[in-house]
C-alpha positions as a Markdown table, in Angstrom:
| # | Residue | x | y | z |
|---|---|---|---|---|
| 1 | Glu | -2.8 | -13.0 | -10.1 |
| 2 | Lys | -6.3 | -12.3 | -9.3 |
| 3 | Leu | -6.1 | -8.6 | -9.9 |
| 4 | His | -4.1 | -9.6 | -13.1 |
| 5 | His | -1.2 | -6.7 | -12.6 |
| 6 | Cys | 2.3 | -7.3 | -11.5 |
| 7 | Val | 2.7 | -7.0 | -8.3 |
| 8 | Ala | 4.7 | -10.3 | -8.2 |
| 9 | Met | 7.8 | -8.7 | -9.8 |
| 10 | Tyr | 7.9 | -6.5 | -6.5 |
| 11 | Ala | 8.9 | -9.7 | -4.2 |
| 12 | Glu | 12.6 | -8.4 | -4.2 |
| 13 | Arg | 11.9 | -4.8 | -3.7 |
| 14 | Val | 9.9 | -6.0 | -0.9 |
| 15 | Ala | 12.5 | -8.5 | 0.7 |
| 16 | Asp | 15.5 | -5.8 | 0.2 |
| 17 | Lys | 12.8 | -2.9 | 2.3 |
| 18 | Lys | 12.6 | -1.1 | -0.8 |
| 19 | Cys | 8.7 | -0.4 | -0.6 |
| 20 | Tyr | 6.0 | -2.2 | 1.2 |
| 21 | Ile | 2.8 | -3.9 | -0.2 |
| 22 | Tyr | -0.6 | -4.0 | 1.1 |
| 23 | Phe | -3.6 | -4.8 | 0.1 |
| 24 | Val | -6.6 | -3.0 | 0.4 |
| 25 | Arg | -9.9 | -5.0 | 0.8 |
| 26 | Lys | -13.6 | -4.1 | 1.5 |
| 27 | Gln | -14.6 | -4.4 | 5.1 |
| 28 | Ser | -17.8 | -6.5 | 3.8 |
| 29 | Asp | -15.8 | -8.8 | 1.7 |
| 30 | Pro | -12.0 | -9.2 | 3.4 |
| 31 | Asp | -11.3 | -12.7 | 1.7 |
| 32 | Arg | -11.8 | -11.0 | -1.7 |
| 33 | Ser | -8.7 | -9.0 | -3.0 |
| 34 | Tyr | -9.6 | -5.4 | -4.1 |
| 35 | Tyr | -6.8 | -3.3 | -4.7 |
| 36 | Thr | -3.1 | -3.2 | -4.1 |
| 37 | Leu | -1.0 | -0.8 | -2.3 |
| 38 | Glu | 2.5 | 0.1 | -2.8 |
| 39 | Leu | 4.5 | 2.5 | 0.1 |
| 40 | Ser | 7.9 | 3.8 | -0.3 |
| 41 | Pro | 10.3 | 2.8 | 2.8 |
| 42 | Asp | 8.8 | 6.7 | 4.1 |
| 43 | Gly | 5.4 | 5.3 | 4.2 |
| 44 | Glu | 4.1 | 7.4 | 1.2 |
| 45 | Val | 2.1 | 5.6 | -1.1 |
| 46 | Arg | 3.5 | 5.3 | -4.7 |
| 47 | Gln | 0.7 | 3.7 | -6.5 |
| 48 | Cys | -2.6 | 2.0 | -5.9 |
| 49 | Arg | -4.0 | -0.5 | -8.8 |
| 50 | Gly | -7.0 | -2.6 | -8.7 |
| 51 | Met | -8.4 | -5.1 | -11.2 |
| 52 | Gln | -5.9 | -5.3 | -14.5 |
| 53 | Asn | -4.4 | -1.8 | -12.9 |
| 54 | Cys | -7.4 | 0.6 | -12.9 |
| 55 | Met | -6.8 | 3.4 | -10.8 |
| 56 | Met | -8.6 | 3.6 | -7.3 |
| 57 | Thr | -12.2 | 5.0 | -7.1 |
| 58 | Asp | -13.0 | 8.0 | -5.1 |
| 59 | Glu | -14.0 | 5.9 | -2.4 |
| 60 | Val | -10.7 | 3.9 | -2.3 |
| 61 | Lys | -9.1 | 7.2 | -2.7 |
| 62 | Glu | -10.0 | 8.5 | 0.6 |
| 63 | Ala | -9.3 | 5.3 | 2.5 |
| 64 | Val | -5.9 | 5.5 | 1.0 |
| 65 | Glu | -5.0 | 9.0 | 1.9 |
| 66 | Ala | -6.4 | 8.7 | 5.4 |
| 67 | Phe | -4.4 | 5.1 | 5.6 |
| 68 | Glu | -1.2 | 7.1 | 4.3 |
| 69 | Lys | -1.4 | 10.1 | 6.8 |
| 70 | Glu | -1.5 | 7.5 | 9.6 |
| 71 | Thr | 1.5 | 5.5 | 8.4 |
| 72 | Ile | 3.5 | 8.6 | 7.5 |
| 73 | Lys | 3.4 | 9.4 | 11.5 |
| 74 | Ile | 4.2 | 6.1 | 12.4 |
| 75 | Phe | 7.0 | 5.8 | 10.3 |
| 76 | Asn | 8.4 | 9.4 | 11.3 |
| 77 | Lys | 7.9 | 8.3 | 14.9 |
| 78 | Lys | 9.9 | 5.1 | 14.2 |
| 79 | Lys | 13.1 | 7.5 | 12.5 |
| 80 | Lys | 13.0 | 9.4 | 15.6 |
| 81 | Gly | 13.4 | 6.5 | 17.9 |
| 82 | Lys | 16.1 | 5.4 | 15.9 |
| 83 | Ala | 18.0 | 8.9 | 16.0 |
| 84 | Ala | 17.7 | 9.0 | 19.3 |
């Protein structure tokens, strides 16, 4: 609601573990909505949108790419643990 985009429509997909939703916030203003990030079940970024579906700034894109790399590592470790 704060960012004026449709993330609320993803509630069922989140409940079914078809995606994960994270909120990107500035460290200097942690209580304010900044961007919404959707991850696939494998930890890959599907989309990241800001106010009224705006695209990521270079700063946000850099942070999201770093987050995605670490998230994929974590998701892969969990998969390996389940397969063992």
